[in-house]
N, C-alpha and C positions, 0 to 999 in steps of 0.2 A: 666756110659757114658750116657752124656745126647745127646739126639737126634739133629742133626743139622738142622738149621733153613734153610739154602741152600747150594745145593752142583750143581758147574758147572762143567762140564769137557770139555774141548777145543782142538784139534789135535793142535801140535805144529808144524805149516808147515814148518818152517825153522830149524827145529832140525838136529844139523849136530853131530851124535855118531854113534860109530859103536857096535855091540854085543860083550860082552868080551869073549865070547865062541868060536864062529867062525869067528869072522870080520868084518861079513857082514853089511850091512846097516842097521839102527835101525829106529824105529820111536818112535815118545813121544807122550804123552798127560799130561796135566796139569789136576790135579783136588781140583777145591777150595772149602772149608768148612767153612762157617760162621756161629759161634754159637751165640748164644745171650749173654753169660756170658763172652767170652774172643775173642782175636783177631781173625783172618780168619787163616786157614791152608791152605799151599799150598803144594801139592805133587808132582812130577814130575816122570812118570813111562815110562820108554821106553820098548820096545818089539822088537824082533828080527824081521827083514823082510822075513827071512827064516824060513823053520819049525822046527830051533833046539830047540826051544820050551823056549830059554831064555826072563824073563821080571823080572825088577827090577828097585829099585829108584834108581835117576841118578841126576848130576848135570846139569842146565843147560848150553847147549852148543848149540849156535844159529850160522848160516851162518852169519846172519846180526850184532850180538853182540848185538843184543835188549833184554830187560829182561820184555817186556812189557805182554809177553805168560804169564808168572807165577803171576804174580799180577793183571791182568786184570780182 
């Protein structure tokens, strides 16, 4: 695996999702990795807002319907 040239992590402020474990509101961040030899990778990871400990990849679901947070 080649090292990435650039990694950007951004909070998705209008993320609208819940924890699949406890149902509490979740928070999400996008991680954008730009490599020299292929297109960039975008990963959306959500984390439970309560201490149940859940964290995992999710589909981007926003209150505004905007998808700019994932690709910006």
